[in-house]
Every structure is written in C-alpha cells, then in structure tokens.
N, C-alpha and C positions, 0 to 999 in steps of 0.2 A: 909623205911620211909625217906622222904625228909626233910632236914634241911635248914633253910634260916635265914638270919639276918633281924629281923623286922625293924632295923633302916634304912636299905638300900633297902628294898623291894619295897617301893613306891617312891624311888628317881628317878627323871626324867633323862633319859640318856643324856649324853653330846652331844650337837649339833655338827655334823660334818660339817666343813666348806666346802661349795661347791668349786669345782675345779675352776670354772670360776672366783671366787673372787681372788684366788691366781694368776691366769693368768693376771687379770687386774692390780694387784700390781707389776707384773713383776717377781714374785717369781718362783722358780723351782718347777715343779709338778712332783712328783715321783709316783711310782706304789703304795706306801703305802697311798698316798693321795686319790686314787681312791677307792670308796666304793666297797666292795666285791660283785660280782654278776652283777654290772652295766656294760653294754656293749654298744659299739658304734653301733653295728649291732643288732637290735632287733630280726632279724631272727635267730640269733645264741643263743638267750636266751632260757633256758630250765626252765619251771615252771610246776606247778601242772596240768595245763590244756593241755599242749602239750607234756608232758613227755612220755606218752604211744604212741603218734602218731610218735614221732621221735626215738623210742626205738631202731630200727634196723639200723639207719643211722650211718655210720662210715666212716673213711677216708682211708680205705685200698684200694688196687688196685682192679679193676673190676674183675681181674682173680680170686681173692679169692671168690667172690660171684659166678662166673661161675663154679668153681670147685664143689661147693655144689648144685647149682640149675639148671645147664644147661640141664641135662637129664630130669628133671621134667618139665622145660619150654618147651622143644621140644615135650615131650609126650602130654602135655596139649594143646599146640598150634595146633598140628596135630589132636588131638581129636576134638577140637572146630571147626577147619576148615572142618572136615568131618561131623560134626553134625549140624552146623549152616549154613543155606543157605545164609545168608547175608555175612558171612565171606568168605565162599567158592566163592560166586559170586564176591566179591571185589578182591580177589586174582586172579581169572580168568580174570577179567576186566583189572587189572594192567598188568598181563602177556600178554594179547592180545594186549594192547595198546603199550607195549614195543617191542614185537617181531612180532606182526601181524601174517600173514599166510605164509610168506616167510622168514622172518628174515632180517638182514642187508645185503646190497649189497656192495661188494668191488669195488672200482674204483681206478685204477692205472694211474698215470699221469707221463709221461716221454717223451723223444724225440725219443723213439723207440716203435713203435706200436706193433711190434712182442712181445716185452717183456711185454707190458701191457696186450695183449691178453692171453699170456701164463700164467701169474700169476693169472689173473681173472678167466680163465678157470680152472686152477688147484684148486683154492679155491672153485669154484662152485662144482666141483666133490667131494672134501673133505666134504663140508658142506652138500651135499646131503645125505651122509651116513658116518659119522665119526666113528660110533660105530662098533668095530670089531665083535660084536655079532649080528649086524643087527637089533637091537631093536629100537634105537632112532635116528632119523635124526637130522641134526643140529638145525633146528627150534624147533623140539620136545624137544631136550635137552635144548634149551634155555628156553622154558616154564618151564621145571623142575627146572632150576636154580632159576627162580623167585619164584616158589612155595616153594622151599627149603629155600630160604632167608626169606620168610614170616613165615614159620613154624619151621625151624631149625636154621636159622641164618647164614648159610654158604652153599656152595656147593663145590664138589670135582670132578675134572677131572684127570684121570690117562692116560698119554700118552701111546700109543701102536701102533702096526702095524696091518694093515688090508690086506685082500686079494683082494683089489680093483684093477680093471683093469686100467693100466696106469702107468706112471712113479712114481707117488707119492703114497706111501703106508701108510703115516702117518695118524693116527686117535687117538681118545681118547674115553674113556668110563667113564660115570658118575656113581659114587657110593654115597650112602647116608652117610652123615657125622656121623650118629650113629655108623658106622663101624670104625670110627676114635677113637680108644681107646688106653689107655696106658697099655702095657702088665704088668703082675704081677711082673715079674723080673725087670721091670724098675720103679717100684713104688717109690723106694727110691732115684732115680736119680734126683738131683736138676735141671738138664738141660732138663728134659723130662716132658712134661705136655700136656694134651689134645691130646694125641696120636701122638706127634711128638717131635723129639729130636732137641735141639737148641744148638748153640754155646754159649760161654760166653757172646758174644755181642748180642745174641737174634736172630740170623739168623737160619732158619730151615735147618737141615741137612738131616733128613730122617723121613718118616712117617710110622706109624704102622696101617695097615688095617686088621680088623678081617676077617678071612676066613669063608666060609660056613661050617657048621657041616655036619655030615653024616646023620642027621635026616631030612634034607630037605633044599631047597634053601632059605627059609625064616628064617632059624635059624642060628645064628652065634656062633662060638666056641670061648669062652672067653679065651681059652688057646692057640689057634692057630692063629698066626698073620703073615702077609706078610710085610716084610720090603722093602720100596720103597724109592730110593733116592729123595731128594727134587726137583731135576731138572726135574723129570718126573711126578710131581704132581702139580696141580693147586688147592690151597685151598683159596677160595675167600670169603671175608666177609667185611662188613663196620665196621671199627674200630671207636669206640666212645671215646676211650682214647689212649694216646700213650702207647706203649708196651703191648697193648691188644693182646692176643694170639689166640683168636677165637671170633666168633660173637655170638650174641643171637638173637632169632627170632624177626622179625619186629613186630609181633603181641603182644609182651610182654607188652608194656605200656597200651594197651587197653584190655588185656585178661580178667581181672576181670570184666570190664564193659560189654563186649559183652557176657560173660558167664552168668552174673547176668541178663542181659536183656533177654537172651534166657529163663532163668527160669521164669522171670517175664511174658513173653509172654505165657509160658506154664500155669502159674497160672491163668492168665486172661482168657485163653481159657477154662480151667477147670471150672472156675466160670461161664462163659457164658453157657457152656454145662449143668451145674447143674441147672442153672436158666431156661434153655429151657426144660430140662427133667422134673423138678418139676413144673408141670403146675399149680396146685392149692393145697391148703390145707384148713383145717377146722379151724375156729376161732369163738369165741363167745364174745359178749360184756357183757352178763349177765350170768355168770357161775352158779349163784344160781338157775336159772330157766331152765337151759339147761339140756337136757337128756344126760346121760353119753354115749359118743360114743366109749366105750371100744371095742366094737365089730369091729370097723372100724380102730383101730390104727394099727393092724398088717395085715390088708388086703389091697391089691393093687386094687384099683377100676379102671377097664379098661373102657374107654369111646370110643364109636364109633363116627365117624364124624357126625355132626348134631344131636347128642343125648344129652339129658339133664338128669343129675342125681339130685335127690332131697336130700338135706342135712337133717340130723336129726333135730328134733325140738330144737330150741334155738341156732342152729349153722348156719354158712354160709360159702360158699366157698370164699376163698381169692386168688386172682390172684397174682403171683410173677412177679415183674418187674425186669428185668436184669439191674444190676448196673455196669457190666463190659462188654466191656471196657468203661472207663470213658470218659468224654468229652475232657480231656487233654491227652488222651492216645497217640494220634498221635504226638502231639507236644513234649511230653516227650520222646517218642522213637527216634524221629529225633535228639533231643539234645544229647541223649546218642550215637546215631550212628555217630555223628560228631567225637567222639573220635576215632572210628574205622578209619574214613577217615583221621584224623590227623596223626595217626600212619603210614598210608601208603601214605600220601601225596595226598589224594583224596578228592575232595569236596563232599558234601552230595548228589548232583545230580548224581555223578558217583557211589556212594555206592548204591543208590536206582535205578540207571539206569532210572531216570525220572527227567525231568526238569519242572514238573507241578507246582512247587512252586517257580519257578524262572522266572524273566523277561529276556529280551534279554541282558540288560546291566550286570546283575548279573551273568547270565549264561556265558557270554563272559569273564568276569573277572575270574570267577571260572575256566573256561576252560584254560585260560592263565596261571594261577597259577599251575594247574595240568600239563600242557605241560612243564612248567619249571622243575617240578619234573621228568617227563618222560625223558626229554633230559639229565638231570643230571645223571640218572641211565644208560641211553644208552651210554653216554660219558665214564662213569666209566667202563662199560663192554667192550667198545672198547679199552680203554687204558690198562686195567688190565687183560682181558681175551682173546679177539679176537686178539689183537696185538701179544702176545706171541705165540698163535696158528699159526698165519700166518707166523711168523718168522720161526717156525719149518717147515712149508710147503716150504718156500723159501729156507731154508737151504738144504733140501733134493733135491730141483730142482737144486740148485747150485752144489751140489755134483754130480748130473747127467750130468753136463756140461753146464748148462745155464749161459750165461753171464749176469752180472748185471751192468746197467748203473751207471755212477758216481753220478748222481742226479736223484732222483725220489720221488714221493709223493704218499701216500696211503690215501684214504678217504673212510669212511663208510657212506652209505646212509641207514638210518633207516626208517621204516614205521612210520607214524604219525596218530593219531586219526583224524576223520573228523572234520571240522570246524563247529562252531555254525551256521554261515551264510556264505556259500561258495561264494555267489555273492559279498558280501562286501570284503571278503578276496581276491578274484581275482582282484577286482578293486584296492585294496591296492598294490597287487603285480604288476599290470600294471603301476601304478604310480611310484613305486620304480624302475621299469625297464626303464621307460621313463626318469626319473631323473638321471639315471646312478648309482644309489645306489647299485643295484644288477645286476647280469647277468642272462641270461636264464639258463645256466647250474646250477648256484647257486640256482635259484628258483626251478628247477627240483629236485635237491638234497634235499633241505629243505622240499619239499613236499613228499619225500620218493621215488622218481623215479630215474631212471638211464639215464643220458643225452645221452649216446651212443645208448641206446635202443630207446629212444624217437626220436633221430635223424634218425635212420634207419627206424623206422615206418613212420615218416613223409615223407621221400623221397620215400619209397615204395608206400605209399598211393597216393602221387602226381603223380608218374609214372603210377600207375594203372588207375587213373582217366583220365590222358592224353591219354594213349594208347587205352582206350575204348570210347574216344570222349565224355566224361561226363564233366559236369561243375566242375571246380576245387573246388568250395566251398570256404572255407577260404584259405587264401594265405599260404598254407602249405610250398610251395617251398621257398618263401621268408623267412618264419620263420626258415626253415631248414638251409638256407644259413646263416642267422644270427647266429644260434646255432653253425654251423660248423665254422664260423669265430671266435666266442668266444672260441670254443674248441681249435682252433689253437693258439689264444692268450695265453691261459693257458699253452700250451706246450712250447711256446716261453718264457713265464715267468719262467718255470722250467729250460730252457736252459740258461737263463740269470743269474741264481743263481751264487753267488761267488763260486769259486773252493774251495772245502773242502777236505783236505788230508784224512779225515776220511770217505769220501763218499763211503762206502762199505755197505755190508749187516749187519747193526747193528741198534740199537734202535735210533741212532741220525738221521737216514734217514727216519724213519717211523713217519709220522705226522698224527695223528688221529683227525678228526673233527666230 
C-alpha cells in the first residue's frame, strides 16, 4: 500500500531556473544546475522510443564484436553471395574491374635497361603461376582476394617455394581466412587473438593455420595447427578502427537488406505464380437463391483451350487479377539495391549492369565515382600486397648476383573499366597532351597499358607497313619517336634524383602509383 502526504500531493514542483539565465547574469554554471537527462547532443539521448533500437550500441573496441560475430558474418555473407545472383554479380563485377583478365603490369624505371628487363621478366614469370600447387595464377588469385574481402573481410597469402624453371623460385599460396583460428591451448593468452600472436605493442609475431583432417581436404582439424612466422604471411584487410586485428566482410552493412530483398522477390514470385495458377473461382451475389456447389468444392475442374464450362445455377466464374508485382516494385527494388552498391562503392547501374535509367551525364558522374573507388582499392593492393611480394622476388634475384642501381622507380599499371564515351575521353586526353599536362607514357599507364609494349608495337607496325610498300596510315613512327623521347626523359629524371645513401633494395626506393 502506498502512503502519501495529502498536503503536498498537489503542490506544484519548484521551477528550475534555465541555465541560460545564469549565464546571462555571469554566474557560474555547474553540473548540478543542468537538468538530469538534458543533453547537448540529441543523438545521444535515450528515451522510450529509441531505447530498443540502440540497445546493442556500446563503446567497446570493434575486436569485441568481431570475436563474437565474425564467423557468423562470414558464413552468412558467403551463403548470400552463393544464393543471390545480384550479390554474386556485383562481387564479380568489382573483381573484374579491379584485376581485369591479366592483372596489374609492373614497369621498372632506371638508368639500366638490363635491370629493368630482368625485374619485369622475373615478375611476369612469378605472376604467371605463383601457387606451388599449380592451382591459381596471379590474376586468378587476385580475383579470390576481392571475393574473400567481400565475403570474409580479409585474405591470406603464405610465402613458399615453387619448382618453377628459372632463377626465382619464390611463390605464395592463398588460404581461406576461416583456417586462421586460435588453438585451444592459446585461448587464455592475452596476446593471441583471431589466430595470430601479437607482441605487447600489437605487432603480429606468428599465425596459426588449421591443417586438413584425415577425413578429406575440405574438412579442417580443430586440434591440429601449423605455426607460421609473421614474416611469411600476408594477412590483408581494410581496418575501420585503430588497433583492429582483422577485417569483417564488405557485405556486412547491406547483408540484411539484400537477404530481405531476396525473400521479398521470392514472395512476389510465389504470389504471381498462385495468381496465374488459380485461373478462376466461383462466387455468388445472391446466396439465398444459389444452388449449393458442394460437389464442386473438392473437385478440380480441368479446362481445355477454347472450351467453356457452365457454372451452377446462381453462381458465376470470377477471374483472378494478379496484384504482384505491384506498380512500385521496380522502384522499390532499385532503392534497396543502392545499399548493396554503397557497401561496395558501386553505382546502381554497375550493380544492375544496365544504364537504361541513366542519361549520359549521370552515367558519366556515377562512373567517375566508381573509378575513384576502383583506383583506391588498386593503390591499396599495390602498396600493401604487391609491393612486399615484389620485394621478395628482388631479394632472391639480388642473392643470385643481380646488381641493383642506386636509384630506381617501380610503377604498377592496372586495367581500367571502359569509358562511358570513349570518343570524348580521347579528345580530353589529346587536349591534355597538347597542353603539356600529361605525357604519352602517362596516358598509356592511366589507360591500363604498358608504354614499352605500345612503343614496340608501333615501331613494328610502321616497319611492316614500310617494308611492304603500304600506306603508313596514321603517323605511327612520329608518335613512336615522341613516346621514345618521353621515355628517355623519364630515365634522365631518375638519373637526376639526389643521391640517397639509403638507395638500396628497401621500401624507400619502391614508389607505387
């Protein structure tokens, strides 16, 4: 039973003086003067309406959530990518636009052509088949990197030796990050998490990879691990927070949306099929005069084309009109599919592989935004993945007796998707070339080509045309001479670099663009 004081029950509470009135009088405003629950940031306010929505928000490290949810996210993203054609197609489009059909091309610039040719040739041999098991070529492995980033959040390369003919035996094998697990005997180690051991400062020391069990190559033994030093492992992911120890799938932010959309499409299809299968039914407007059609309720009446069945007295046949898909079905799906594109940095026209709803201006802008995302990923892969792999190749070549010039530069030429309007793009390139903003080799590299290869092809074509007394066509020889001159200017620019006492085979000499 509740007791109360009847004299004070209806007493009006004392008015709390607003804070701004004290501030206007110049008085000190303390924490006790602020009303409990009032916030400067309304987004941090918790009330009855948003309490359930923000129930799982906390201020802990992202590693706390990944320890609990990473395996589930990887399983669900992989499942959705295998079941949903739109998700699968978006991942394949992203992978194809990043790596193309040949992958990146290495270009070495120094004052020694022999050094340039040897390094470029060695990298081509390694990239052709880096896998010691002979399963994945370099470009095939690159495609698996993108797929793994989308569905698992990271990818792993393990350095190894191959039986490749030639002086360079270096290679690597890709393993799925699901095999990167913490052994049972390391579960209580505070410096071990997500399958790798760390120093107190957070630097990886060694990785633990699950071995295959005796029951088959697709089954892994949870008690048998292979310990690999960190220097022989590439564990690559995009970190969203400082001190993040592993990545989460790129599909995570849109996973609920695309899975619900797939279920929605399934329900719409089922409704359309039911409406199409249920051709007609019986109905009556005057049930008191209608004959009981009990004999027809459990009987399926089969109709032949061009035949007419007579309904019982008082009843009539009713046609069913399909209500699914609705008139807003396409617009609704496209708005939801934009979330898939935002998670992968793709515009809607790339998700659908159709620009039917875009004009030239919008398609060009969307393509430019998408290209910015592609180049960012390519640069990240060049800096964090390809550069260390190339360093291993050059280290092995140096151990074999290859001399390294004091100054050299390494560049990666990546494939690029086709332009929206190639004619306008070429005109813009020609104007940039005439104004001196860009060079011919630079434009070739930006378009995904190899300047040395283009130079050789132009010279060969001009010589073949001249030797066969054929019209030369475009001035290939003049263009080739211009390209060769600019190539020489680049080499002289490398020669004119200031002397650097650290100009040896290390990361300071490798410049990736």
